[in-house]
C-alpha positions as CSV (number, residue, x, y, z in Angstrom):
1,X,11.6,-14.8,-22.0
2,X,14.3,-12.1,-21.5
3,X,18.0,-12.8,-21.5
4,X,18.8,-9.9,-19.3
5,X,21.6,-10.6,-16.6
6,X,19.1,-10.4,-13.8
7,X,20.6,-11.2,-10.4
8,X,18.4,-12.5,-7.6
9,X,21.5,-12.3,-5.3
10,X,22.0,-8.6,-6.1
11,X,18.2,-7.9,-5.4
12,X,18.5,-9.7,-2.2
13,X,21.7,-7.8,-1.1
14,X,20.0,-4.5,-2.0
15,X,16.9,-5.5,0.1
16,X,19.2,-6.2,3.0
17,X,21.0,-2.8,2.7
18,X,17.9,-0.9,2.4
19,X,16.6,-2.7,5.5
20,X,19.5,-1.2,7.5
21,X,18.0,2.2,7.2
22,X,15.6,2.4,10.0
23,X,16.4,-1.1,11.1
24,X,14.6,-2.2,14.5
25,X,16.0,-4.3,17.3
26,X,13.5,-7.1,16.3
27,X,14.6,-7.4,12.8
28,X,12.0,-5.1,11.0
29,X,12.1,-1.5,9.8
30,X,10.7,1.9,11.0
31,X,11.1,4.1,7.9
32,X,8.0,6.1,8.1
33,X,7.0,8.6,5.4
34,X,8.8,11.9,5.3
35,X,11.0,11.1,8.3
36,X,14.8,11.6,8.1
37,X,15.1,7.9,7.6
38,X,12.8,8.0,4.6
39,X,15.0,10.6,3.3
40,X,18.0,8.4,3.6
41,X,16.2,5.5,1.9
42,X,15.3,7.8,-1.0
43,X,18.9,9.0,-1.2
44,X,20.2,5.5,-1.5
45,X,17.6,4.7,-4.2
46,X,18.6,7.9,-6.1
47,X,22.4,6.8,-5.8
48,X,21.7,3.4,-7.1
49,X,19.5,4.7,-10.0
50,X,22.4,7.2,-11.0
51,X,24.8,4.2,-11.0
52,X,22.4,2.5,-13.4
53,X,22.1,5.5,-15.7
54,X,18.6,6.6,-14.7
55,X,17.3,10.1,-14.9
56,X,15.6,11.2,-11.7
57,X,12.8,13.7,-11.4
58,X,10.9,14.5,-8.3
59,X,7.5,16.0,-8.1
60,X,5.8,18.5,-5.7
61,X,4.6,15.6,-3.4
62,X,7.9,13.8,-3.4
63,X,7.1,10.9,-5.8
64,X,10.3,9.8,-7.3
65,X,10.5,8.9,-11.0
66,X,13.7,7.3,-12.3
67,X,13.6,7.1,-16.1
68,X,15.6,5.0,-18.7
69,X,14.8,6.4,-22.2
70,X,13.5,4.2,-25.0
71,X,14.2,4.2,-28.7
72,X,10.7,5.4,-29.8
73,X,10.3,9.1,-29.0
74,X,6.5,8.7,-29.3
75,X,5.9,6.0,-26.8
76,X,5.2,6.7,-23.1
77,X,7.0,5.0,-20.3
78,X,6.2,1.6,-19.0
79,X,6.6,2.0,-15.3
80,X,7.4,-0.3,-12.4
81,X,6.6,1.0,-8.9
82,X,5.9,0.6,-5.2
83,X,7.0,2.4,-2.1
84,X,9.9,2.6,0.4
85,X,8.1,3.9,3.4
86,X,7.2,1.5,6.2
87,X,4.9,1.1,9.2
88,X,6.4,2.0,12.7
89,X,7.0,-1.7,13.3
90,X,7.2,-2.7,9.7
91,X,9.2,-5.4,7.8
92,X,11.9,-5.5,5.2
93,X,9.8,-6.3,2.2
94,X,6.4,-4.5,2.1
95,X,6.8,-2.2,-0.9
96,X,10.5,-2.3,-0.9
97,X,10.4,-5.6,-2.9
98,X,8.5,-3.9,-5.7
99,X,10.8,-0.9,-5.9
100,X,14.1,-2.8,-5.7
101,X,12.9,-5.5,-8.1
102,X,12.3,-2.7,-10.6
103,X,15.7,-1.3,-9.8
104,X,17.2,-4.8,-10.7
105,X,15.4,-4.7,-14.0
106,X,17.0,-1.3,-14.7
107,X,20.4,-2.5,-13.6
108,X,20.2,-5.5,-15.9
109,X,19.1,-3.3,-18.9
110,X,22.0,-1.0,-18.2
111,X,24.7,-3.8,-17.7
112,X,23.6,-5.5,-20.9
113,X,23.2,-2.2,-23.0
114,X,19.7,-3.5,-23.9
115,X,17.5,-0.9,-25.5
116,X,13.8,-0.9,-25.2
117,X,11.4,0.6,-27.6
118,X,9.3,2.4,-24.9
119,X,11.0,4.2,-22.0
120,X,11.1,2.3,-18.8
121,X,10.4,4.1,-15.5
122,X,10.9,3.2,-11.8
123,X,8.5,5.0,-9.3
124,X,8.9,5.4,-5.5
125,X,5.4,6.7,-4.4
126,X,5.3,8.9,-1.3
127,X,3.4,7.9,1.8
128,X,1.8,4.6,0.7
129,X,1.5,3.3,4.2
130,X,-0.5,6.1,5.8
131,X,1.1,5.4,9.1
132,X,2.2,8.9,9.8
133,X,-0.1,10.9,7.5
134,X,-3.6,9.6,6.8
135,X,-5.1,8.4,4.5
136,X,-2.6,6.0,2.8
137,X,-1.4,6.1,-0.8
138,X,-1.3,9.8,-1.0
139,X,1.4,10.2,-3.5
140,X,-0.2,7.9,-6.0
141,X,-3.7,9.1,-5.2
142,X,-3.0,12.7,-5.8
143,X,-1.0,11.9,-8.9
144,X,-4.1,10.1,-10.2
145,X,-6.6,12.7,-9.3
146,X,-8.1,11.1,-6.2
147,X,-6.8,13.9,-3.9
148,X,-5.7,17.5,-4.5
149,X,-2.2,18.6,-4.0
150,X,-3.6,21.0,-1.4
151,X,-5.3,18.3,0.6
152,X,-2.1,16.1,0.7
153,X,0.3,19.0,1.5
154,X,-2.1,20.2,4.3
155,X,-2.4,16.8,6.1
156,X,-1.0,16.6,9.5
157,X,0.6,13.9,11.5
158,X,-0.4,13.1,15.1
159,X,2.3,15.7,16.3
160,X,0.7,18.4,14.2
161,X,3.4,18.5,11.7
162,X,2.3,19.2,8.1
163,X,2.9,16.9,5.1
164,X,4.4,19.8,3.2
165,X,6.5,21.0,6.0
166,X,7.9,17.4,6.5
167,X,8.6,16.9,2.8
168,X,10.6,20.2,2.6
169,X,12.5,19.2,5.9
170,X,13.9,16.1,4.4
171,X,14.8,17.8,1.1
172,X,12.6,15.8,-1.2
173,X,10.1,18.3,-2.4
174,X,10.6,18.5,-6.1
175,X,9.2,20.9,-8.8
176,X,7.4,18.3,-11.1
177,X,3.7,18.1,-11.6
178,X,2.4,14.9,-9.9
179,X,-0.2,14.5,-12.7
180,X,2.6,14.0,-15.2
181,X,2.7,10.4,-13.8
182,X,-0.6,9.7,-15.4
183,X,1.1,9.8,-18.8
184,X,2.2,6.2,-18.6
185,X,1.7,3.3,-21.2
186,X,1.5,0.7,-18.5
187,X,2.2,0.2,-14.8
188,X,3.5,-3.0,-13.0
189,X,3.7,-3.4,-9.3
190,X,5.3,-6.3,-7.4
191,X,4.4,-6.8,-3.7
192,X,4.4,-9.5,-1.1
193,X,1.1,-11.1,-0.8
194,X,0.5,-10.0,2.8
195,X,-1.6,-13.2,3.1
196,X,-1.0,-17.0,3.4
197,X,-2.5,-18.4,0.2
198,X,0.6,-18.6,-2.1
199,X,2.8,-20.2,0.7
200,X,0.0,-22.5,1.9
201,X,-0.6,-23.7,-1.7
202,X,3.1,-23.9,-2.7
203,X,2.6,-21.4,-5.6
204,X,5.4,-19.2,-6.7
205,X,3.6,-16.0,-7.7
206,X,0.1,-14.6,-7.7
207,X,-1.5,-12.7,-10.7
208,X,-3.6,-10.1,-9.1
209,X,-6.8,-9.5,-11.1
210,X,-8.6,-7.0,-8.9
211,X,-8.7,-5.1,-5.6
212,X,-11.5,-5.3,-3.2
213,X,-13.7,-2.3,-2.5
214,X,-13.1,-0.5,0.8
215,X,-14.9,1.9,3.1
216,X,-13.4,3.5,6.2
217,X,-15.2,5.3,8.9
218,X,-14.6,7.3,12.1
219,X,-17.0,6.4,14.9
220,X,-17.6,8.6,17.9
221,X,-19.6,7.4,21.0
222,X,-20.6,10.0,23.4
223,X,-21.9,9.1,26.9
224,X,-21.6,10.9,30.3
225,X,-18.5,10.8,32.4
226,X,-19.1,9.8,36.0
227,X,-17.4,8.5,39.0
228,X,-16.3,4.8,38.9
229,X,-17.8,4.3,42.3
230,X,-21.3,5.2,41.0
231,X,-24.1,2.6,40.5
232,X,-23.8,0.5,37.4
233,X,-27.5,0.8,36.5
234,X,-27.4,4.6,35.8
235,X,-24.2,4.7,33.7
236,X,-24.0,6.0,30.2
237,X,-20.6,4.5,29.5
238,X,-19.3,5.4,26.0
239,X,-16.6,2.7,26.0
240,X,-19.0,-0.2,26.9
241,X,-21.2,0.9,24.0
242,X,-18.2,1.2,21.8
243,X,-17.0,-2.2,22.8
244,X,-20.3,-3.8,21.9
245,X,-20.3,-2.2,18.5
246,X,-16.6,-3.2,17.9
247,X,-17.6,-6.8,18.8
248,X,-20.5,-6.9,16.4
249,X,-18.2,-6.1,13.4
250,X,-16.8,-9.6,13.3
251,X,-20.3,-11.0,12.8
252,X,-21.1,-8.3,10.2
253,X,-18.0,-9.3,8.2
254,X,-18.7,-13.0,8.4
255,X,-22.3,-12.8,7.5
256,X,-21.3,-10.9,4.3
257,X,-19.6,-13.9,2.7
258,X,-16.0,-15.1,2.2
259,X,-14.6,-11.7,1.1
260,X,-15.9,-9.6,3.9
261,X,-13.4,-8.1,6.2
262,X,-13.9,-5.6,9.1
263,X,-11.2,-4.1,11.4
264,X,-10.8,-1.6,14.2
265,X,-7.2,-0.4,14.2
266,X,-7.5,2.6,16.5
267,X,-9.5,3.3,19.7
268,X,-9.3,6.2,22.2
269,X,-11.2,7.2,25.3
270,X,-11.8,10.5,27.1
271,X,-11.1,11.4,29.8
272,X,-8.9,8.3,30.0
273,X,-8.8,8.3,33.8
274,X,-8.7,5.0,35.9
275,X,-11.6,6.0,38.1
276,X,-13.9,7.9,35.6
277,X,-16.5,6.2,33.4
278,X,-15.6,7.2,29.8
279,X,-17.7,10.0,28.3
280,X,-16.3,9.7,24.7
281,X,-15.0,6.7,22.7
282,X,-13.5,7.1,19.3
283,X,-12.5,4.4,16.9
284,X,-11.7,3.6,13.3
285,X,-13.6,1.1,11.2
286,X,-12.2,-0.5,8.0
287,X,-14.6,-2.5,5.9
288,X,-13.7,-4.4,2.8
289,X,-15.5,-6.8,0.3
290,X,-15.1,-8.1,-3.2
291,X,-18.7,-7.2,-4.0
292,X,-19.6,-3.5,-3.7
293,X,-23.3,-4.2,-2.9
294,X,-22.2,-6.5,-0.1
295,X,-19.8,-3.8,1.1
296,X,-22.7,-1.2,1.1
297,X,-24.7,-3.9,3.1
298,X,-22.0,-4.2,5.6
299,X,-21.8,-0.3,6.1
300,X,-25.5,-0.2,6.5
301,X,-25.3,-3.0,9.1
302,X,-22.7,-1.0,11.0
303,X,-25.1,2.0,11.0
304,X,-28.0,-0.1,12.1
305,X,-26.2,-1.6,14.9
306,X,-24.8,1.8,16.1
307,X,-28.4,3.1,16.1
308,X,-29.8,0.3,18.1
309,X,-26.9,0.5,20.7
310,X,-27.3,4.2,21.0
311,X,-30.9,3.7,21.9
312,X,-30.2,0.7,24.3
313,X,-27.3,2.4,26.1
314,X,-28.4,6.0,26.3
315,X,-25.5,7.3,24.3
316,X,-25.1,8.9,20.9
317,X,-23.0,7.3,18.2
318,X,-21.9,9.1,15.0
319,X,-20.6,7.0,12.1
320,X,-18.7,9.3,9.7
321,X,-17.3,8.2,6.4
322,X,-13.5,8.8,6.2
323,X,-12.2,7.3,3.0
324,X,-13.4,4.8,0.3
325,X,-12.5,3.4,-3.1
326,X,-14.4,1.0,-5.3
327,X,-13.5,-2.4,-6.5
328,X,-10.8,-2.0,-9.0
329,X,-10.0,-4.4,-11.9
330,X,-6.4,-4.7,-13.2
331,X,-5.6,-4.8,-16.9
332,X,-6.3,-8.2,-18.4
333,X,-3.7,-7.8,-21.2
334,X,-0.9,-7.0,-18.7
335,X,-2.1,-9.9,-16.4
336,X,-1.9,-12.2,-19.4
337,X,1.7,-11.1,-20.0
338,X,2.6,-12.0,-16.5
339,X,0.9,-15.4,-16.9
340,X,2.9,-15.9,-20.2
341,X,6.2,-14.9,-18.5
342,X,5.5,-17.4,-15.6
343,X,4.6,-20.3,-18.0
344,X,7.7,-19.7,-20.2
345,X,10.0,-20.0,-17.1
346,X,8.1,-22.9,-15.5
347,X,7.1,-20.7,-12.5
348,X,3.9,-21.7,-10.9
349,X,1.1,-19.1,-10.5
350,X,-2.5,-18.5,-9.6
351,X,-5.0,-15.7,-10.1
352,X,-6.1,-14.0,-7.0
353,X,-7.6,-10.7,-5.7
354,X,-6.0,-8.3,-3.2
355,X,-8.0,-7.2,-0.2
356,X,-5.3,-4.6,0.6
357,X,-4.9,-1.1,-0.9
358,X,-1.8,-0.5,-3.0
359,X,-0.6,2.3,-5.2
360,X,-1.6,0.3,-8.2
361,X,-5.2,0.6,-7.2
362,X,-5.1,4.4,-7.7
363,X,-2.8,4.1,-10.7
364,X,-5.3,1.9,-12.4
365,X,-7.9,4.7,-12.4
366,X,-5.8,6.4,-15.1
367,X,-3.2,3.8,-16.6
368,X,-3.4,0.2,-17.6
369,X,-2.0,-1.5,-14.5
370,X,-1.4,-5.0,-13.0
371,X,0.0,-6.4,-9.8
372,X,2.2,-9.4,-9.1
373,X,2.4,-11.2,-5.6
374,X,5.3,-13.0,-4.1
375,X,4.6,-15.3,-1.2
376,X,5.4,-14.3,2.4
377,X,5.9,-16.5,5.4
378,X,2.6,-17.0,7.3
379,X,1.0,-14.1,5.4
380,X,2.6,-11.9,8.2
381,X,3.1,-8.2,7.1
382,X,3.1,-4.8,8.8
383,X,5.0,-6.7,11.4
384,X,8.8,-6.9,12.2
385,X,8.6,-10.7,11.7
386,X,7.6,-10.2,8.0
387,X,9.8,-12.5,5.9
388,X,10.2,-14.0,2.4
389,X,12.9,-16.3,0.8
390,X,15.5,-15.2,-1.8
391,X,14.1,-17.8,-4.2
392,X,10.5,-16.3,-4.0
393,X,12.0,-12.8,-4.7
394,X,13.9,-14.0,-7.7
395,X,11.0,-16.0,-9.1
396,X,8.8,-12.7,-8.9
397,X,11.7,-10.7,-10.3
398,X,12.0,-12.9,-13.4
399,X,8.3,-12.9,-14.1
400,X,8.1,-9.1,-13.6
401,X,11.1,-8.4,-15.9
402,X,9.8,-10.6,-18.8
403,X,6.2,-9.0,-18.7
404,X,7.7,-5.5,-18.5
405,X,10.1,-6.1,-21.5
406,X,7.2,-7.7,-23.5
407,X,5.3,-4.6,-22.9
408,X,8.1,-2.1,-23.5
409,X,9.6,-4.1,-26.5
410,X,13.2,-4.8,-27.1
411,X,14.9,-2.5,-29.5
412,X,15.9,-3.9,-32.9
413,X,18.5,-2.5,-35.3
C-alpha cells in the first residue's frame, strides 16, 4: 500500500475541468479526435503535466507520452494510459478517467518527492474512439505494429479530411517514432466498465483478465431501384433484404452462447428517396465473442444467412471483412498486483473480461499489460448520460496507484 498523497477530490475536479472542453447541452462531451477541441484537451493535459514536472514527447501520430524519470537508468518505463477523445455524444469519463487517474498518480509522486526505481509514464493515445476516423484505437494500434503509419495518416473522415492533415491542423503532430512506445516494462489502463456488472453486484473494481475477440464487416446489399407505386411481387428491394439480415444477427449472437454479441451501428440506403425502392443498402456488422471458434461460427452464420437471403430476394449481398483482433489475455502478474492492492485497502473486486476494445488490447501484443474497471451507472457509456461517483473513481485510483508503484518500485537510499 502506497503512502502517496493521492487526492480523489483533485482527480474529480480535474475530470470536471476537462469535461468543460467540448461540453454538450445534455451534460456530455463532444471532443472527437483531432478536432480543435481535442487539441484544447491535449493542451490542458500538457499544462498539468508540466506543473507535475513531467517531460512531454509527442510522436508522429500525436500520441502523447509524459515521463517521470526513475532512479534506475536501465529500467524501462511503467506506463499508465488511456485516451481523451470522445464520441460525438460521449460522456465525461470514458477514457478520460484513465488518463487523469494516471495524472493524479504523477501529481502525488511530484508533491511527495517520491522516487521510483523505474521511470513512470502517462500516455494519451490518439483516436481511441474511431468516431471520426475509423477503425478505432489507431494511435495504439500503429505504435504496436497493427497498422502502418501510412495507413493511419492516410485515413479520412466522412468529410474527406485526412488524419495527417487534421493532426497537423491542431498542432499535435510530433517527431517521435510511435514504435518507441513498445519499449515499456508494463502498461496499466483504468477505464469505466461500460457495463452494469460491477454496479449491480456492488463491487468496487474489476480486474480485467482478457478481451473478447472481435470481427467487423461491411455489408452491401444490391437490388434494383424502382418506383414505389410498382407491384410488390416484382420488387428486388435492397433495404428489405438488408433488414432481414440485420434482424437475424440477434439470433446468431444468442445462439453462440453467453459471450456472443452482434451489433449494426451504421446503415445507409441509395438512392434515399421517399418514393423509390432502394437499390443499395450498406451497413456495418460488429461481432464479438470470448471464444474464437464461436466467433468464427458467428461470422460463418452471417455469410450463410446472407447467401440464403440473396437467393430468396433476388439481390446480391457482399460481406467484406473490415477489421478484427483476436482474444487477448492480460498479464497475470500485473493482474495479481491489482488484486493485492485491492485486498490491502479493503476494496472489493472481481475478475472479468471486457467485450469492448481498448488501447490496452493492442498494447498487450507487445508489452505486459492489464486493465482495471471502475463501475458506471447502469452500464451506460458512449452516451451523454454516462456517470460514475467520486467514490468509485477514488477506489480505482488507489488500486491503480498501488499496483503501479509495486511494479515500478519505490527508490531506496
